[in-house]
C-alpha positions as CSV (number, residue, x, y, z in Angstrom):
1,M,12.9,86.9,84.7
2,A,10.7,86.9,81.6
3,R,12.0,88.6,78.5
4,G,10.2,91.5,76.9
5,R,8.4,94.6,78.1
6,A,5.0,94.3,79.7
7,D,1.8,96.1,79.0
8,F,1.5,98.2,82.2
9,D,-0.8,100.9,83.5
10,G,1.0,103.1,86.1
11,H,-2.3,104.9,86.9
12,A,-3.8,101.6,88.0
13,L,-1.0,101.0,90.4
14,R,-1.3,104.5,91.9
15,V,-5.1,104.0,92.4
16,L,-4.5,100.6,94.1
17,R,-2.0,102.0,96.4
18,A,-4.3,104.9,97.4
19,T,-7.5,102.8,97.8
20,R,-6.6,99.2,98.6
21,P,-5.3,98.5,102.1
22,V,-2.7,95.9,102.7
23,D,-2.6,94.3,106.1
24,G,-5.0,96.9,107.3
25,R,-3.3,100.1,106.0
26,L,-2.7,101.9,102.8
27,L,0.9,101.6,101.6
28,S,3.2,104.6,101.0
29,A,5.4,104.4,97.9
30,A,8.4,103.6,100.2
31,A,6.4,100.8,101.9
32,L,5.4,99.2,98.6
33,A,9.0,99.5,97.4
34,A,10.3,97.7,100.5
35,R,7.8,94.8,99.9
36,V,8.9,94.2,96.3
37,G,12.6,95.0,96.8
38,T,13.0,98.2,94.9
39,S,13.3,102.0,95.6
40,K,10.6,104.6,96.3
41,A,11.8,106.5,93.2
42,R,11.2,103.4,91.1
43,I,7.7,102.9,92.4
44,L,6.9,106.6,91.6
45,A,8.4,106.2,88.1
46,Y,6.1,103.2,87.6
47,E,3.0,105.1,88.7
48,N,3.8,108.0,86.4
49,N,4.5,105.7,83.5
50,R,8.1,106.9,83.2
51,S,9.3,103.3,83.7
52,V,7.8,100.0,82.9
53,P,8.4,97.1,85.3
54,E,9.6,93.7,84.1
55,P,6.9,91.0,84.1
56,A,8.2,89.3,87.3
57,R,8.0,92.7,89.1
58,I,4.4,93.1,87.9
59,A,3.6,89.7,89.3
60,E,5.2,90.8,92.7
61,L,3.2,94.0,92.8
62,A,0.0,92.1,92.0
63,R,0.7,89.6,94.9
64,V,1.1,92.5,97.3
65,F,-2.4,93.7,96.5
66,K,-3.8,90.2,96.1
67,I,-5.1,90.8,92.5
68,P,-4.5,89.2,89.1
69,P,-1.5,90.7,87.3
70,D,-3.7,91.8,84.4
71,R,-5.4,94.3,86.7
72,L,-2.2,96.4,86.2
73,S,-2.5,96.2,82.4
74,A,-3.1,99.1,80.1
75,S,-5.1,96.9,77.7
76,D,-8.6,95.7,78.0
77,A,-8.2,92.5,80.0
78,R,-10.9,90.8,78.0
79,H,-8.7,90.9,74.9
80,L,-5.3,90.2,76.4
81,S,-3.2,87.8,74.3
82,V,-1.7,84.6,75.6
83,R,1.6,86.3,75.5
84,D,0.3,89.2,77.7
85,L,-1.1,86.7,80.2
86,R,2.3,84.8,80.3
87,V,4.2,88.1,80.7
88,H,1.9,89.1,83.5
89,A,2.4,85.8,85.2
90,G,6.2,86.4,85.1
91,L,7.0,83.4,83.1
92,T,9.2,82.8,80.0
93,A,7.9,80.9,77.0
94,E,10.3,78.1,77.7
95,Q,8.9,77.7,81.3
96,V,5.4,77.5,80.0
97,A,6.4,75.0,77.3
98,V,8.0,72.8,79.9
99,F,4.9,73.0,82.1
100,L,2.7,72.0,79.2
101,G,5.0,69.2,78.1
102,V,5.3,70.5,74.6
103,S,8.2,71.8,72.5
104,R,9.1,75.5,72.4
105,R,8.1,75.6,68.8
106,T,4.6,74.2,69.5
107,Y,4.1,76.7,72.3
108,R,5.3,79.5,70.0
109,D,2.5,78.6,67.6
110,V,0.0,78.8,70.4
111,E,1.2,82.2,71.4
112,S,2.0,83.9,68.1
113,M,-0.6,82.2,65.8
114,A,-3.3,81.0,68.2
115,R,-2.9,77.5,66.8
116,L,-3.3,74.5,69.1
117,P,-1.5,71.3,68.2
118,V,-3.6,69.1,65.9
119,R,-3.0,66.1,68.2
120,D,-4.0,68.0,71.4
121,D,-6.2,65.8,73.6
122,G,-8.3,68.8,74.5
123,T,-6.6,69.6,77.8
124,L,-3.8,72.0,76.6
125,R,-6.1,75.0,77.2
126,I,-6.9,73.8,80.7
127,R,-3.3,73.2,81.6
128,L,-2.3,76.6,80.1
129,A,-4.9,78.4,82.2
130,A,-3.6,76.6,85.3
131,C,0.0,77.5,84.4
132,L,-0.8,81.2,83.9
133,G,-3.2,81.3,86.9
134,V,-6.2,82.6,85.0
135,P,-9.7,81.2,84.3
136,L,-10.1,79.0,81.3
137,G,-12.4,81.5,79.7
138,R,-9.6,84.1,79.6
139,I,-7.4,81.6,77.6
140,N,-10.3,80.9,75.2
141,R,-10.9,84.6,74.7
142,A,-7.2,85.3,74.1
143,L,-7.1,82.6,71.4
144,H,-10.4,83.6,69.9
145,H,-9.5,87.3,69.6
146,H,-6.0,86.8,68.3
147,P,-5.7,88.8,65.0
148,L,-4.5,85.7,63.1
149,A,-7.4,83.6,64.4
150,I,-9.8,86.3,63.3
151,A,-8.2,86.4,59.9
152,R,-8.4,82.7,59.5
153,R,-12.1,82.6,60.3
154,A,-12.7,85.4,57.8
155,Q,-10.8,83.4,55.1
156,I,-12.8,80.3,55.9
157,A,-16.0,82.3,55.7
158,D,-15.0,83.6,52.3
159,H,-14.4,80.1,51.0
160,L,-17.6,78.8,52.5
161,T,-19.6,81.6,50.8
162,A,-18.5,80.1,47.5
163,L,-19.0,76.5,48.5
164,F,-22.5,77.2,49.8
165,Q,-23.6,78.2,46.3
166,Q,-24.1,74.4,45.9
167,A,-27.1,74.8,48.1
168,H,-28.8,77.1,45.6
169,R,-28.9,74.5,42.8
170,T,-32.4,73.1,42.3
171,H,-33.2,69.4,42.0
172,A,-29.6,68.4,42.9
173,P,-27.8,67.4,46.1
174,A,-26.0,70.2,48.0
175,V,-22.6,68.6,48.3
176,V,-19.0,69.4,47.8
177,T,-16.2,66.9,47.1
178,P,-12.6,66.6,48.6
179,D,-11.2,67.7,45.2
180,D,-12.9,71.1,45.3
181,E,-10.3,73.9,45.4
182,G,-12.2,75.9,48.0
183,L,-12.7,72.9,50.2
184,R,-8.9,72.2,50.1
185,A,-8.3,75.8,51.1
186,V,-10.5,75.4,54.1
187,A,-8.8,72.2,55.0
188,A,-5.4,73.9,55.0
189,L,-6.7,76.7,57.2
190,V,-8.0,74.3,59.8
191,Q,-5.1,71.8,59.4
192,R,-7.2,68.8,58.6
193,V,-7.2,66.4,55.6
194,P,-9.7,67.4,52.9
195,T,-11.8,64.2,53.3
196,V,-12.6,65.0,56.9
197,V,-13.3,68.7,56.2
198,C,-15.5,67.6,53.3
199,R,-17.8,65.7,55.6
200,L,-18.0,68.6,58.0
201,V,-18.7,71.2,55.3
202,N,-21.4,69.0,53.8
203,N,-23.0,68.8,57.2
204,E,-22.9,72.6,57.3
205,L,-24.5,72.7,53.8
206,V,-27.4,70.6,55.1
207,R,-28.0,73.3,57.8
208,Y,-27.7,76.1,55.2
209,R,-30.1,74.5,52.8
210,R,-32.6,74.2,55.7
211,L,-32.3,77.9,56.2
212,L,-32.9,78.5,52.5
213,R,-36.0,76.3,52.7
214,G,-37.3,78.3,55.7
215,Q,-36.6,81.6,53.8
216,A,-38.6,80.4,50.8
217,M,-41.5,79.3,52.9
218,A,-41.6,82.7,54.7
219,E,-41.7,84.4,51.3
220,L,-44.6,82.3,50.2
221,E,-46.4,83.0,53.5
222,T,-45.8,86.7,53.0
223,A,-47.2,86.6,49.4
224,Y,-50.3,84.6,50.4
225,A,-51.1,86.0,53.9
226,E,-54.8,86.2,54.5
227,D,-54.7,89.2,56.6
228,E,-52.4,92.1,57.8
229,H,-51.5,90.4,61.0
230,A,-50.4,87.2,59.2
231,A,-48.5,89.3,56.7
232,R,-46.5,91.1,59.4
233,A,-45.7,87.8,61.1
234,A,-44.5,86.3,57.8
235,K,-42.4,89.3,57.0
236,E,-40.7,89.1,60.3
237,R,-39.9,85.4,59.7
238,R,-38.6,86.2,56.3
239,R,-36.4,88.9,57.7
240,R,-35.1,86.6,60.4
241,F,-34.3,83.8,57.9
242,T,-32.7,86.2,55.4
243,G,-30.4,87.4,58.2
244,L,-29.5,83.8,59.1
245,V,-28.8,83.0,55.4
246,E,-26.6,86.1,54.9
247,T,-24.5,85.3,58.1
248,A,-24.4,81.5,57.6
249,P,-20.9,81.3,56.1
250,A,-19.4,83.4,59.0
251,R,-21.3,81.3,61.6
252,S,-20.2,78.1,60.0
253,A,-16.6,79.3,60.0
254,E,-16.9,79.9,63.8
255,V,-18.5,76.5,64.3
256,L,-15.9,74.6,62.4
257,S,-12.9,76.5,63.9
258,S,-14.2,76.1,67.5
259,F,-15.2,72.4,67.1
260,L,-11.9,71.3,65.5
261,A,-9.9,73.3,68.0
262,E,-11.6,71.6,71.0
263,A,-12.6,68.2,69.5
264,M,-12.1,65.0,71.5
265,S,-9.6,62.5,70.0
266,A,-11.0,59.4,68.4
267,R,-10.2,57.3,71.5
268,Q,-12.0,59.9,73.7
269,W,-15.1,60.0,71.5
270,R,-15.2,56.2,71.4
271,A,-15.0,56.1,75.2
272,M,-17.8,58.6,75.5
273,V,-20.0,56.6,73.1
274,S,-19.5,53.5,75.2
275,L,-20.5,55.4,78.3
276,V,-23.7,56.6,76.7
277,D,-24.6,53.2,75.3
278,T,-23.8,51.6,78.7
279,G,-26.2,53.7,80.6
280,A,-26.2,55.2,84.1
281,E,-24.1,52.5,85.7
282,G,-21.0,53.6,83.9
283,I,-17.9,51.6,82.8
284,A,-15.5,49.8,85.1
285,V,-11.9,50.0,84.1
286,R,-9.4,47.5,85.6
287,H,-5.6,48.3,85.3
288,P,-5.9,50.4,82.2
289,S,-3.0,50.6,79.7
290,D,-1.1,53.9,79.6
291,A,-3.1,54.9,76.5
292,D,-6.4,54.1,78.1
293,A,-5.4,55.9,81.3
294,D,-4.5,59.0,79.3
295,V,-8.0,58.9,77.6
296,W,-9.9,58.7,80.9
297,S,-7.5,61.3,82.5
298,A,-8.2,63.8,79.7
299,L,-12.0,63.2,79.9
300,L,-11.9,63.7,83.7
301,E,-9.8,66.9,83.3
302,R,-12.4,68.2,80.8
303,S,-15.2,67.3,83.2
304,F,-16.9,65.1,80.7
305,V,-16.9,62.1,83.0
306,T,-16.7,61.5,86.8
307,R,-14.9,58.8,88.6
308,V,-17.4,57.8,91.2
309,V,-15.9,54.9,93.1
310,H,-12.9,52.6,93.5
311,V,-14.6,49.2,93.7
312,E,-11.3,47.5,94.7
313,Q,-7.6,48.0,94.1
314,G,-7.0,48.9,90.4
315,V,-10.7,49.2,89.4
316,H,-12.2,52.6,88.5
317,V,-15.8,53.3,87.6
318,Y,-16.4,56.2,85.1
319,V,-19.8,57.8,84.6
320,L,-20.8,60.3,82.0
321,S,-21.3,63.8,83.5
322,S,-24.1,66.2,82.6
323,R,-21.5,68.4,80.9
324,G,-20.3,65.5,78.8
325,L,-23.8,64.5,77.8
326,N,-24.6,68.1,76.8
327,A,-21.4,68.2,74.7
328,M,-22.4,65.0,72.9
329,R,-25.9,66.1,72.3
330,G,-24.8,69.3,70.7
331,E,-22.0,67.9,68.6
332,F,-22.7,64.2,67.8
333,R,-23.5,65.0,64.1
334,M,-20.1,66.7,63.7
335,Y,-18.3,63.8,65.5
336,A,-20.1,61.4,63.1
337,C,-18.3,63.4,60.3
338,L,-15.0,63.6,62.1
339,Y,-14.9,59.9,63.1
340,P,-17.3,58.0,60.8
341,R,-15.8,54.6,61.9
342,V,-17.0,55.2,65.4
343,A,-20.7,54.3,65.8
344,T,-23.1,57.1,66.7
345,P,-24.5,56.8,70.2
346,L,-27.7,54.8,70.3
347,L,-29.4,57.7,72.1
348,F,-28.9,60.0,69.1
349,R,-28.8,57.5,66.2
350,H,-32.4,58.1,65.1
351,L,-31.8,61.8,64.9
352,L,-28.8,61.3,62.7
353,V,-30.8,59.0,60.4
354,A,-33.6,61.5,60.3
355,T,-31.4,64.3,58.9
356,Q,-29.1,62.3,56.7
357,G,-31.4,59.6,55.4
358,R,-33.2,62.0,53.0
359,R,-30.1,63.0,51.0
360,K,-27.7,61.2,48.8
361,E,-24.1,62.1,49.1
362,P,-20.9,60.8,47.4
363,Q,-19.1,58.2,49.5
364,P,-16.2,59.8,51.3
365,I,-12.7,58.5,50.8
366,T,-11.7,56.6,53.9
367,T,-8.3,57.4,55.5
368,A,-6.4,56.2,58.4
369,E,-7.7,59.0,60.6
370,G,-11.2,58.9,59.1
């Protein structure tokens, strides 16, 4: 039985028993007690919030009514923590760690700090959702709304606010270097080496400077509008750009945190690039090594690829899915920063050159992971 006390709403249990038939009839307190192996008095104590059931008992009660255990929670289910979800599933932290194939310490970081392992292949969230019997979106919300995750994003946003001042310099490139103190603080918060984070932050600086340019153009249009209608339209554009400029550090903090938490490994990204460059026919893999098999298995689990046919014994054909293509289209610039040694897909290369070819940046220091 799982340790710890659960977040439980006795009123929710009383309403279920009074309104939700089981096997065609409403259950009395005594009948419900018989189904979960306890006493009528104990059920009534649960319903009146005089007693809190153990997590395994909550799971039993939920199974009787065929509902998710979190329906018996006193908290807003949208903001349940990973620990709450585990407790409602009636599992110990050790059991979940074994299911995920990670150490107890690694899982403790997921639960208490909303930190995924840096070497995660992108499937830990999916496996955690399967283990706890909840949709993947519930896991993502639990991690996103964890107080420490919120605090980390706020700290990143504060550092980015200072770093983004580089974009306000005229007649000079908007870039930061790996030695910048604020950049190193961001790197520590996202658990990546400064050279990698430097490339990602400089990519965000390009977006930020584009917003500044739009804001300046809107101000000029407002000043030189030829009529009242044009002036109102220009003022609205200026207002919109001003709002985007003011919130840019916070939005970039969200983008960086989410991207790095869910990023494909270098081997996965290289495989995806090969799929895009190969075309619709896909890639045939014959007797893959264990490492290659893990790559394709992770991409399948994330629904980025499909395995369409077994041509013969030991041959698998993998094709890029629409989900995988959309993920690449939306994030190829960030992957170019994360893995600069992996060529950008031919399909997107002209877009990357169009945005990066106009600015001169310091050459990043190459590292083993870069």
